[in-house]
C-alpha positions as CSV (number, residue, x, y, z in Angstrom):
1,M,-13.0,2.4,5.6
2,S,-9.9,5.6,5.5
3,F,-11.2,8.6,3.3
4,G,-7.3,10.7,3.8
5,A,-6.3,14.1,4.5
6,V,-9.5,16.9,4.3
7,R,-9.4,18.9,1.6
8,V,-11.4,21.3,-0.9
9,L,-14.3,19.8,-2.1
10,D,-14.9,20.5,-5.7
11,V,-19.0,20.6,-6.0
12,T,-19.0,21.0,-9.5
13,A,-16.2,17.7,-10.3
14,A,-18.0,15.5,-7.7
15,A,-21.3,16.7,-9.7
16,D,-19.9,16.1,-13.1
17,L,-17.8,12.9,-12.5
18,T,-19.9,10.9,-14.6
19,L,-20.2,13.4,-17.7
20,R,-16.7,13.8,-17.8
21,H,-16.3,10.2,-17.5
22,P,-19.6,8.7,-19.6
23,V,-19.7,4.7,-19.7
24,E,-20.9,2.5,-22.7
25,R,-22.6,-1.0,-22.2
26,F,-23.3,-4.1,-24.3
27,T,-24.5,-7.0,-24.0
28,L,-22.8,-10.7,-26.0
29,D,-25.3,-13.4,-27.3
30,N,-23.6,-15.5,-24.0
31,G,-25.2,-13.0,-21.9
32,L,-21.6,-10.9,-20.6
33,R,-22.0,-7.9,-19.2
34,V,-19.9,-5.5,-20.6
35,V,-19.2,-1.6,-20.0
36,L,-16.4,0.5,-21.8
37,A,-15.5,3.6,-20.1
38,P,-12.9,5.8,-22.3
39,D,-10.6,8.1,-20.9
40,R,-7.9,9.4,-23.8
41,S,-5.8,11.7,-21.4
42,V,-3.2,8.9,-20.3
43,P,-1.7,6.0,-22.6
44,V,-3.4,3.7,-20.1
45,V,-6.1,0.9,-20.3
46,A,-7.9,-1.1,-18.1
47,V,-9.1,-4.6,-18.0
48,S,-11.4,-6.1,-14.9
49,V,-14.0,-9.3,-14.8
50,F,-16.2,-8.9,-12.0
51,Y,-18.0,-12.6,-11.2
52,D,-20.9,-12.7,-9.8
53,V,-19.8,-15.3,-6.8
54,G,-17.7,-14.5,-3.8
55,M,-17.9,-15.8,-0.2
56,R,-21.4,-15.8,0.2
57,S,-22.1,-18.1,-2.6
58,E,-20.3,-21.3,-1.2
59,P,-22.2,-24.3,-0.3
60,V,-22.0,-26.0,2.9
61,G,-19.2,-28.9,2.8
62,R,-17.3,-25.9,0.6
63,T,-16.2,-23.0,2.9
64,G,-13.1,-21.0,1.2
65,F,-13.8,-22.3,-2.3
66,A,-14.6,-18.8,-3.9
67,H,-11.0,-17.8,-2.7
68,L,-9.4,-21.0,-3.3
69,F,-10.5,-20.9,-7.1
70,E,-9.8,-17.3,-7.5
71,H,-6.3,-19.0,-7.1
72,M,-7.3,-21.9,-9.4
73,M,-7.9,-19.0,-12.0
74,F,-4.2,-17.6,-12.7
75,Q,-3.0,-21.5,-13.2
76,G,-3.4,-21.5,-16.5
77,S,-5.6,-22.2,-19.1
78,A,-6.1,-23.9,-22.3
79,N,-4.0,-21.4,-24.3
80,V,-1.8,-19.9,-22.1
81,P,0.5,-22.4,-19.4
82,K,1.3,-21.8,-16.4
83,M,2.6,-18.3,-14.9
84,E,2.8,-16.9,-18.6
85,H,-0.4,-14.5,-18.1
86,A,2.1,-13.4,-15.2
87,R,4.8,-13.4,-17.4
88,L,2.4,-11.2,-20.6
89,V,1.5,-8.6,-18.7
90,Q,4.1,-8.2,-16.9
91,A,6.6,-7.9,-20.2
92,A,4.2,-5.8,-21.7
93,G,5.0,-3.2,-18.4
94,G,1.4,-4.0,-17.0
95,T,0.3,-4.8,-13.3
96,F,-2.6,-7.7,-12.5
97,N,-4.1,-8.9,-9.0
98,G,-7.3,-10.4,-8.5
99,S,-9.5,-10.8,-4.9
100,T,-12.3,-12.6,-3.7
101,H,-15.2,-10.5,-1.7
102,L,-18.3,-11.3,-0.3
103,D,-20.1,-11.1,-2.8
104,Y,-18.1,-11.4,-5.9
105,T,-14.5,-12.0,-7.5
106,N,-12.7,-10.1,-10.3
107,Y,-9.6,-10.3,-12.0
108,F,-7.6,-6.9,-13.6
109,E,-4.7,-5.7,-15.3
110,A,-3.7,-2.3,-16.2
111,L,-1.6,-2.0,-19.0
112,P,-0.3,0.6,-21.8
113,V,-2.8,1.4,-24.4
114,E,-0.8,-1.3,-27.0
115,A,-1.4,-3.8,-24.7
116,L,-5.1,-4.0,-24.6
117,E,-6.1,-6.8,-26.5
118,R,-3.2,-9.0,-24.9
119,A,-5.5,-8.6,-21.1
120,L,-8.7,-9.4,-23.3
121,F,-7.5,-12.3,-25.0
122,L,-6.0,-13.7,-21.4
123,E,-9.1,-12.8,-19.6
124,A,-11.2,-15.0,-21.7
125,D,-9.1,-17.3,-22.0
126,R,-9.6,-18.0,-18.8
127,M,-13.0,-17.7,-18.8
128,A,-13.7,-19.7,-21.0
129,A,-11.4,-22.8,-19.9
130,P,-9.4,-22.8,-16.8
131,A,-6.4,-25.7,-16.1
132,I,-9.0,-27.2,-13.8
133,T,-6.5,-30.2,-12.9
134,E,-5.3,-32.5,-10.2
135,E,-1.8,-30.8,-9.8
136,N,-3.0,-27.6,-9.8
137,L,-6.1,-27.7,-7.2
138,R,-4.2,-29.9,-4.6
139,N,-0.7,-27.1,-5.2
140,Q,-2.9,-23.9,-4.8
141,I,-4.7,-26.0,-1.1
142,D,-1.4,-25.7,-0.3
143,V,-0.8,-21.6,-1.0
144,V,-4.0,-20.7,0.5
145,K,-4.0,-23.1,4.1
146,E,-0.2,-21.8,4.8
147,E,-2.2,-18.1,3.5
148,I,-4.5,-19.0,6.7
149,R,-1.9,-19.9,8.6
150,V,0.1,-16.6,7.5
151,N,-2.8,-14.2,8.0
152,V,-5.1,-15.5,10.5
153,L,-3.5,-18.2,12.8
154,N,-0.4,-16.7,13.4
155,R,-1.2,-13.0,13.5
156,P,-3.1,-10.9,16.4
157,Y,-6.3,-10.2,15.9
158,G,-6.1,-12.3,12.2
159,A,-10.4,-13.6,12.0
160,F,-11.0,-10.6,14.3
161,P,-13.6,-9.7,14.3
162,W,-14.4,-9.9,10.0
163,L,-14.5,-14.1,11.1
164,Q,-15.7,-14.2,14.3
165,L,-18.2,-11.3,14.6
166,P,-20.4,-12.6,11.4
167,P,-21.2,-16.1,13.5
168,I,-22.6,-13.7,16.3
169,A,-24.7,-11.4,14.2
170,F,-26.5,-13.0,11.4
171,G,-27.8,-16.4,11.1
172,S,-27.7,-18.1,7.9
173,F,-24.9,-20.0,6.6
174,A,-23.8,-17.8,3.5
175,N,-23.3,-14.6,6.4
176,T,-22.0,-16.6,9.4
177,H,-19.4,-19.2,7.8
178,D,-15.6,-18.9,7.3
179,G,-14.9,-17.2,4.2
180,Y,-11.4,-18.6,4.2
181,G,-12.4,-22.3,4.3
182,S,-11.7,-24.6,7.3
183,F,-8.7,-27.0,6.8
184,V,-11.1,-30.1,6.5
185,D,-13.5,-28.7,3.7
186,L,-10.4,-27.2,1.7
187,E,-8.5,-30.3,1.7
188,S,-12.0,-32.8,1.1
189,S,-12.1,-30.2,-2.0
190,T,-11.9,-32.3,-5.1
191,V,-12.0,-31.5,-9.4
192,E,-15.4,-32.7,-9.7
193,D,-15.8,-30.1,-7.1
194,A,-13.7,-27.3,-8.5
195,T,-15.3,-28.2,-11.9
196,D,-18.8,-27.8,-10.9
197,F,-17.8,-24.5,-9.4
198,F,-16.7,-23.6,-13.0
199,A,-19.5,-25.1,-15.0
200,R,-22.1,-22.7,-11.9
201,Y,-20.4,-19.3,-11.5
202,Y,-17.9,-18.4,-14.0
203,T,-20.5,-18.3,-17.1
204,P,-20.0,-15.2,-19.3
205,A,-23.5,-14.4,-18.2
206,N,-23.1,-14.0,-14.6
207,A,-19.8,-11.8,-14.8
208,V,-19.6,-8.2,-15.6
209,L,-15.8,-6.6,-18.0
210,C,-15.4,-3.7,-18.0
211,V,-12.6,-1.6,-20.2
212,G,-11.1,1.6,-18.9
213,G,-8.8,4.1,-20.2
214,D,-7.3,4.7,-23.9
215,L,-9.7,3.4,-25.7
216,G,-11.8,3.7,-29.2
217,V,-15.6,2.4,-28.1
218,A,-16.0,0.2,-31.6
219,E,-12.3,-0.8,-31.8
220,T,-12.8,-1.8,-27.9
221,E,-15.8,-3.3,-29.0
222,R,-14.5,-5.5,-31.9
223,L,-11.7,-6.6,-29.9
224,V,-14.3,-7.8,-26.3
225,R,-16.5,-9.2,-29.4
226,R,-13.3,-11.4,-31.2
227,W,-12.6,-12.6,-27.7
228,F,-14.8,-13.6,-25.8
229,E,-18.1,-14.2,-28.1
230,A,-17.1,-17.6,-28.8
231,V,-16.5,-18.3,-25.1
232,E,-19.7,-21.3,-24.3
233,P,-23.3,-19.5,-22.9
234,R,-24.9,-21.5,-19.8
235,P,-27.1,-19.9,-17.5
236,A,-26.7,-17.7,-15.0
237,P,-27.5,-18.9,-11.5
238,P,-30.0,-17.2,-8.9
239,V,-28.2,-14.6,-6.9
240,P,-27.5,-16.0,-3.3
241,E,-30.3,-15.6,-0.8
242,T,-27.9,-13.2,1.8
243,G,-30.7,-11.0,3.6
244,E,-32.0,-11.9,7.1
245,P,-34.8,-10.4,9.7
246,S,-33.4,-7.6,11.6
247,P,-32.4,-8.6,14.7
248,T,-34.2,-8.1,17.8
249,T,-32.2,-8.8,20.8
250,A,-28.5,-7.6,21.6
251,R,-26.3,-10.7,21.2
252,H,-22.6,-11.4,23.0
253,G,-19.8,-13.5,21.9
254,V,-15.7,-13.9,23.7
255,V,-12.9,-14.9,22.2
256,E,-9.5,-15.5,23.1
257,D,-6.3,-14.4,21.4
258,R,-3.1,-15.5,22.5
259,L,-0.9,-13.4,20.2
260,A,-2.8,-9.9,21.0
261,P,-1.2,-7.6,23.0
262,A,-4.2,-6.2,24.1
263,P,-7.8,-7.1,24.5
264,A,-10.3,-5.9,22.1
265,V,-14.3,-5.4,21.5
266,A,-16.1,-5.5,18.0
267,I,-19.7,-3.9,18.0
268,G,-22.3,-4.7,14.9
269,W,-25.3,-3.0,13.9
270,R,-27.1,-4.3,10.8
271,V,-27.8,-1.5,8.6
272,P,-30.4,-1.0,5.8
273,D,-30.0,-2.6,2.7
274,P,-27.1,-1.1,0.6
275,V,-28.8,-1.6,-2.8
276,G,-32.5,-2.0,-2.1
277,D,-32.9,1.3,0.3
278,F,-29.4,3.1,-0.9
279,D,-30.4,6.5,-0.2
280,T,-31.2,5.6,3.6
281,Y,-27.9,4.0,3.7
282,L,-26.0,6.9,2.8
283,G,-26.4,8.4,5.5
284,T,-24.9,5.6,7.5
285,V,-21.8,6.2,4.8
286,L,-21.5,9.5,7.0
287,L,-22.0,8.2,10.5
288,S,-19.5,5.9,10.5
289,E,-17.0,8.6,9.7
290,L,-18.5,11.0,11.7
291,L,-18.1,8.3,14.6
292,S,-14.6,7.3,13.6
293,E,-12.4,9.1,11.5
294,G,-9.9,11.8,12.3
295,D,-8.2,13.0,15.0
296,A,-12.1,15.3,15.2
297,S,-14.0,12.5,15.1
298,R,-16.5,11.3,18.1
299,L,-14.9,8.0,19.2
300,E,-11.2,9.1,18.5
301,R,-12.2,12.4,20.4
302,R,-13.7,10.5,23.5
303,L,-12.3,6.9,23.6
304,L,-8.6,8.1,23.0
305,H,-8.5,11.9,24.2
306,T,-11.2,12.1,27.2
307,D,-11.8,8.7,28.4
308,R,-8.2,7.4,27.6
309,I,-9.8,4.2,27.9
310,A,-9.2,3.1,23.9
311,V,-5.8,2.4,22.3
312,G,-7.2,2.8,18.8
313,Q,-10.7,2.5,17.4
314,S,-12.5,2.4,14.0
315,S,-15.7,2.2,12.5
316,Y,-16.5,1.6,8.8
317,L,-19.5,-0.4,6.8
318,G,-19.0,-3.8,5.4
319,L,-17.1,-6.8,6.9
320,F,-13.9,-5.6,3.8
321,G,-14.6,-1.2,5.0
322,D,-16.1,-0.6,1.1
323,P,-19.5,0.4,1.4
324,F,-20.8,0.2,-2.2
325,D,-19.6,-2.7,-2.6
326,V,-21.9,-5.2,-1.1
327,R,-25.5,-6.5,-0.9
328,D,-28.1,-6.8,2.5
329,A,-27.6,-8.0,4.9
330,T,-24.0,-5.6,6.3
331,L,-22.8,-4.6,9.6
332,L,-21.5,-0.7,10.5
333,V,-18.7,-2.2,12.8
334,T,-16.9,-0.1,15.5
335,Q,-13.6,-1.7,16.7
336,V,-12.0,-0.7,19.8
337,H,-8.5,-1.6,21.1
338,H,-8.3,-1.0,25.0
339,P,-5.8,-1.8,27.8
340,A,-6.2,-4.8,30.2
341,E,-7.3,-2.7,32.9
342,V,-10.0,-1.7,31.7
343,P,-12.7,-3.5,31.3
344,A,-15.1,-4.3,27.8
345,E,-17.9,-3.0,29.6
346,R,-16.7,0.4,30.1
347,V,-15.9,0.9,26.6
348,L,-18.9,-0.4,24.8
349,A,-20.8,2.2,27.3
350,A,-19.2,5.0,25.8
351,V,-19.9,3.9,22.4
352,Y,-23.2,3.4,23.2
353,E,-23.5,6.8,24.4
354,E,-21.4,8.4,21.9
355,A,-24.0,6.9,19.1
356,D,-26.8,8.1,21.3
357,R,-25.8,12.0,21.7
358,V,-25.9,11.3,18.0
359,A,-29.2,10.2,17.5
360,T,-31.3,12.6,19.8
361,E,-29.1,15.7,19.3
362,G,-28.2,15.6,15.8
363,V,-25.4,16.7,13.7
364,P,-24.6,20.3,13.2
365,A,-24.2,21.3,9.6
366,D,-20.3,22.3,9.9
367,E,-19.4,19.1,11.2
368,L,-21.3,17.0,8.6
369,A,-20.1,19.2,5.4
370,R,-16.0,18.9,6.9
371,I,-16.8,15.0,6.8
372,Q,-18.7,15.1,3.1
373,A,-15.8,16.9,2.0
374,R,-12.8,14.6,3.1
375,T,-15.3,11.6,1.7
376,E,-16.3,12.8,-1.3
377,A,-12.4,14.4,-1.7
378,Q,-11.5,10.5,-1.7
379,L,-14.0,8.7,-4.4
380,L,-12.5,11.7,-6.5
381,Q,-9.3,10.5,-5.4
382,Q,-9.6,7.3,-5.7
383,A,-12.2,8.0,-9.8
384,D,-8.1,9.5,-11.4
385,S,-6.5,6.3,-11.8
386,V,-7.5,4.5,-14.7
387,L,-7.6,1.2,-12.9
388,G,-9.5,2.6,-9.7
389,R,-12.0,3.9,-11.9
390,T,-12.8,0.7,-13.9
391,L,-13.1,-1.0,-11.1
392,G,-15.7,1.4,-9.4
393,F,-17.8,1.1,-12.6
394,A,-17.6,-2.7,-12.6
395,A,-18.7,-2.7,-9.2
396,A,-21.4,-1.1,-9.4
397,E,-22.6,-2.9,-12.7
398,L,-22.5,-5.7,-10.5
399,I,-24.1,-5.0,-7.5
400,H,-26.1,-2.0,-8.5
401,G,-27.2,-2.8,-12.3
402,R,-25.6,1.1,-12.7
403,A,-22.6,1.2,-13.7
404,E,-22.8,5.2,-14.0
405,L,-23.8,5.2,-9.8
406,A,-19.9,4.7,-9.3
407,G,-19.3,8.4,-10.9
408,E,-22.6,9.9,-8.9
409,L,-21.0,8.5,-5.6
410,A,-19.3,12.4,-4.2
411,A,-22.9,14.1,-5.6
412,R,-25.2,11.8,-3.7
413,L,-23.3,11.8,-0.8
414,A,-23.1,15.8,-1.0
415,A,-27.3,15.8,-0.6
416,V,-26.8,13.6,2.8
417,T,-28.1,16.0,5.6
418,P,-27.9,16.0,9.0
419,E,-31.5,14.5,9.3
420,Q,-30.7,11.5,7.3
421,V,-27.7,11.3,9.8
422,Q,-29.6,11.6,13.0
423,A,-31.9,8.8,11.7
424,A,-29.1,6.5,11.1
425,A,-27.9,7.0,14.4
426,R,-31.1,6.0,15.8
427,G,-30.7,2.5,14.3
428,L,-27.5,1.8,16.4
429,S,-29.3,1.1,19.9
430,P,-27.3,-1.4,22.2
431,D,-30.2,-3.4,22.7
432,T,-29.5,-5.2,18.6
433,A,-26.2,-4.9,18.7
434,A,-23.7,-8.2,17.9
435,V,-21.0,-7.7,20.4
436,L,-17.7,-9.6,20.3
437,E,-15.9,-9.5,23.2
438,L,-11.9,-10.4,22.0
439,R,-9.4,-11.4,25.2
440,A,-6.0,-11.7,25.5
441,T,-4.6,-14.3,27.3
442,G,-1.4,-14.9,26.1
443,G,-0.1,-13.5,29.1
444,T,-2.3,-16.3,31.5
445,R,-2.1,-19.9,32.4
């Protein structure tokens, strides 16, 4: 993930972020966890609902269903006709969206404070009864199929590496299957499948509602209870089993891309549990920045400026690029696009050498301080937005069980030592790496 330009870090601001934006929480009788994050500085509110169901929750034969159901949730509900959700939010001067991730699906609005109850009503109505009809399902299957054509099948590097690396790096269906979905699975989906998916995963007990911005805690709690307490209680499903044993061998795969202008290679390393071993994981977060982010990063200098064997490189944690919203198992991914005349083996050797250099020589304190400043500054910038802060609190509550963690991240990263980063680098062994080689075949016969 990119952390933007470096600026001087206000350490006090980092340490006091949670104190400046405290959270309140309560749980409804139907199991819905509610987090309130008041901020009276601007007359704006954000409402987000995170459901603990993502691509890794999908059963065999229903690949792509989590994302498909995200689309279904915008097709109307018991008291809101199709397209009315969008009209009501935009008429109030607000914005809305949703997204599907490996471990959750979320929906959110940002609106003027006067429209808070409107947003709560809209989210409660579709939590209670989305419009699951044959017409809506067929229509949205066609929409998702076209999205796959545009974003994956007909785009250079469309599946690289987020869909193509997991089958090499992992072993279980949860971690290896195509989260965008196969056309066969999507087309065979039925209304009964969608109804069962909703009943199983879209229960209040499987969700977190986070409301942030210019709100009074007591009044907001009253509104939340008014609209959400009536939603039918159902038990939450078990959290999907996504952890896997650490790899003991290297794995390698090759894909061809007729649209790609140049070849590429991706390396995936298993990393510590981002929830259960969080302090160790933080060292890996900064290691990925050390290797890849900015003109002064190790791989940027080595691959693009010294050896001149690449045209672009990046490293990130988690296949969606956000290191703090994913459960185990996950990867540190380094991807490099390189000229056709440069063998992939040469690129891999250079990446391995730079990782080994950190593992054996360590990290100078001043270099780590620069990386921490950039990383922490970006976290603080994200928290400046009411919507960004609300989404961060909701994700932390769902994934880590503590919304407050979102406000502590900057200070926690500031406390990471060079020894922690060096220890993280020792886990980047060629002997346990998953390597995906992409060959650009458009010019071949």
